[in-house]
N, C-alpha and C positions, 0 to 999 in steps of 0.2 A: 146661600143656605147656611143657617147657624149650625155650628158643630156641637154635637152632644158631648157631655163631659162626664168623667168619672172621678170620684173623690175618694181619697184615702187619707187616713190619719197621719200627721207628721210624727216620726218616730224620734224626734230629738231628745225627748226626756230620757230615753233609755241610755243615752250616751253621757249623761250629765256627770256621773260619778267618776268617769275614767279619764276625763280630759282636763287639760290645764285651764287656768282662768287668769284673766287680767281685769283689774278693777277700774271702773270708771265711776266716779262719785259725783252725783249731782245733788247738791244740797239745797232743798227747796224750804223756805220758811215763810209762814203765812204773815201777811200784814195784819196788824191788830185792828179791830173795828173802831170806828169813831166813838169818842167818849161821849158824844151828845146822845148816842142811842144806848140807853140803859138796858134794853131788851136784847140779850145776847143769844137768844134761841136760834136766830138765823144767821149767826156769825160763825166764821171758820175759826179753827184753833190753830195755834202755832204748832208746826210739826216739821220734821226733817224726812225728805224722800231720798233714800240713798240708792243710786243705780249701780249695780255691779254688772259690767259688761263681761259675760262669761262666754268665751269663744269655744265652740265645740271642737274646732281645730285651729291651730295656728302654725307659724313657722317652725316651732320646736317639736311638734307632735306629728300630725298627720302628713303635712306636706314634707317635712324633713325626713320622716321615716320612709315614705314612698320614694323619695328621690334616692335616698341611701341604698334602699333594697333593689330598686329597679335599674338604676343608673350607677353602678358600682365600679365599673372598669375605668382605667385611666382615660381612655378616649371618650367616655361618656360624661366626664366630670364637667366639661364645658356646657353640655346639654342641661345638666343638672343646675348649673349656675344661671344659665339663661332662663329656665323655668322659674327658679327662685326669684329672679328679678321680675319676670313677667307677672307673677302671681302676688307680688308683695302688696298690691292694693286689694287682693281678695282675702288671703289668709293674713289677717293683720290685727293688731291690738290697738288700732287707732281709729277713733271715731271723728269723721269729719263733721257730720251733721246729725241731728237727733230730732225726730218728730214725736211729740207727746200729746196724746188725746185722752180726755177724761169723760166718760159716757155715763148717762143715767142708767141706772139698773132696772127701772120700772118702765112700764108702757112701751114706747117705740125705740128705746135705747138711743135717744138723740145725744149728740156730743154737746157737752156743757162747757168744756174748756179746751183750748188748742193752743200749744206753743211750739214754735219752731226755732232751733238754735243752730248756729255754726260753732262747733266746739273747737276743731283743729288742735286737739289736745288729748291726753288720756284722762284728764279730769277737769271738771268745771263746777261751778256753783251758780244757782239761779234762786231768785226769790219770787214765788207765785203766791196768789191768793185763791183758795179754794173754800166755798162755803161748806158748813158741816152737813154731810150726807153720805150715803154709799155711792161708790163709783166702780165702774169697770175701766181700767186703764190699759191703753195700748200703746206701744212704743216701737219706732223703727229707726234704724241708724244707717247711714251711708247710702241713702236713696237719691240725694240731690244730684250727685255726679254719675249716677248710673243712668246712661242715655237710653237704656232698653226697658227698665222697670220703673213703674210709677205707682203711687198710692191713689186708688180710685174708690168712689163710693164711700168715703169715710165720715160722712155726716152722721151715720148710724154705726153703732158698734159691730153688729153681726154681719154687715155688708162691706166693712172695710177690707180692702183686698189689695195685694201687690200684684200687678198685672204686667206681663211682659207684652211687648209690641206684637200686634197681630200681623200675621202674613204667612204665606207658605214657606218662605225662607227668611229667617231673621239673623240679626248679628249677635255675637256673643256678649254676655253681660260685662260690665266694666268695673264693678266694685263688689266687695263682700258685703252682703246685706244681713242685718241682724234685727230680730224682732222679740217682743215681749208681750205678755198679757198678765194682768194682776188685778184681782179684786181688791178694793180699798174701801175702808170706812173711816171718814174723818170724824173724830169725836169732839165733843165740846170740852174745852178746858183740859185737854190731854196732849202732852208732848209725845209725838209718834215718829216711829221710824219704819219705813217700808223698804224692804229689800227686793228689787226687781232684776231679774236675770234675763239677759238678752242672748239669744241663740242664733247661730248662723242659719240663714234660710236657703242659701244657694251652695253650689259645689263646683267642681271642676274636673276635667279629664284631659289627657294628653295623649297624642299618638306619635311615637317615634319611629320613623321609617328609615331603615337601612337601604340606601340606594346604590351601593357599591356594585359595579359590574352591570347595572341595569340598563344604562344608556337612556334612561327615562328623561323626556324633555321638560315635563311639567306635572305637578300633583295638586289637585284640589281635594280638600277634605271637609266633610260635613258631619254633624252628629244629629241624632233624632231619638225620640222616645221619652222626652222630659216633660215636666208639668209646664203649663202656660200661666198659672196664676196660684196665689197663696192667700187663703182667708185667714187673716191674722187672729181674730177672736177665738176661732174653733181649731186653729192650727191644722188647716186642711189644704192639700194641693189639689188642683184641678187639672185633669188630663183630657185632651182633645181625642176624639176617635181616630183622627188623622193627626199625630203630633206635628208641629211645625219643625222644619229642618234648620239647624243652627250652623251658621258659617263659623268655621274655626279661624283663629289667628295664627299665622306662621311665627314661630318663635326662633329667631336666628341665633345660632351658636357658631363659634369658630371651630368647626369640625367638618371636614370634607366627607362626603358620602353619607350624610345624615340629614334628614329633614324633620322638623318637629312642628306639630300643629296642636293648638290648645283651645278648648271651649269651656266657657263658664256659663252656667244655666241653673235652672231649678232642678230638683232631684228627679230620678227615675221612679217608676213604680217599685214597690217592695214585693219580692216573690215569696216571702216567708208566710207560712200558713197561719201565723198568729195575727196577721194584719187585720185591721177592722175596716170593712167597706161601709162607707157612709152613704153613698148613692151610686148606683150602677145603672146606666141607660144603654151603653154600647160596650161590648167586650173589646179588649185590645187583642188585635190579630197581627201577628208577626208576618212579615213578608217571606221568611224562610224558616229559621229555627223556631220550633215550638216552644222552647224555653227561653227565647230571647226577651230581654227587658228593654235594652237600649241598643243603639247601633252607631257605627261609623260607616259613612258612605265615602269611598275614596275613588277618584277618577284620575287615572294615570295616562298621560299621553306618551306613547312609545316612540322610539327612534324613527319609526315608519310613519309616524303622524296619526296612528289610530288611538282610540281611547278605550281603556278597559276599566270597567266598573268592578270594584270589589267591596262587598258589604260584609263588615265585621259585626257579628251578632254577639252581644255580651250577656251572659247568663247570670251575672251577680249584679244586684242593684247598686246604684250610685246614690247614696243618701245625702242629705243635707250636711255640710261641713266636711265632706270627704273629697279626696283627690285620688284619681286612679290613672296610672300610666299603663299604656298597652304598647308593646314593641312588636314591629312586624318588618319583613323583608319584602321589597318589591322585586319582582323577576323581570327579565327582558320583555316578556309579553304583556307587562303591566299589571299582572296579578300579584296580590299580596298573600303571604303566608305568615303564620304566627305560631310560636310554641306555647302560647298561653292556653291551657286546657279548658279555661272558662269562656273562650271565644270560638265561635264558629265562623266560617268563611264561605261565601258564595261569589262566583266570578262570572262576569259576562264580558267575553272578548268582543272586540270591534263594536262597542257599545254605541258609539256615536261617530261613525267614520268620517275623518276629514272635517273641513269647515271650521266654524267657530265653536268654541266650548260653551255650551249654554244648556246644562242639564235641566230637564223638567223634574224636579224632585217633589 
């Protein structure tokens, strides 16, 4: 049965002025038309297309600040360093690959030109030919090595979508993805420069669990409540009526009595009253907290072999380009507690007694 979807506008633009930027310049110069053809009405003009890769967050802002704020004690420094290393391919100023599409602005918005390049650098230059006309340009960076997200339905502008793998439970994303959209008009006989800003489309969160004195045998952590796709032209995220569950990756640090789990995914919904609803077919219903936006699901195996489920309900949105750390302590009965006032907790003891750990999420 197809899942219904809810769409919300991407709020990246509001963060533009406050964040650092790193430039990635792609100089695109048109080839001249053949001198045999004296009619230049259908000929492109020489121009430069400058790409400025502006990250909404990077290692020196969002990630660095969150690590310093939440993991400030001497014993937590190794956790901070492990997270910094783990997320180096997410919060980055490095573009491995770039996908460039130029669409017709009339009729059915078909793609007229498409280029894919492996950059492996912070700047590169290319020479392209584009006929004189109006275009809608879409760009995406760092998609090639992301084994969870792909670009789909991109033959037309308004259907071009970044889509995460389908499934009840999916893996965490593996790269920081950046996108841009820019109307362009190539004029005859004019040297032109277009500035295109790329913004981060995904985000990350980490759960740091204090296990000292708990006797816990094993912990499995999942997240949920995040978008399943992103429409690039309209900058819209799509949310399933039952969001997929995301497996976290354990981040190993040289510290006893502490386990860290990290998830990279599309953003959560935004609970602000100023959000714009584009389409609503099914409301989001939390399993517990009325104000919950996204969640951690934690399954701890106790010393006695029972499994306790703790659900952490987060009441603040996780937006594109953001990184959020939540700290919690696990008790001997497997339940979690946290001092974070924006997080609610519900606990189910003996959630799945004995046997194999195989939660139906």
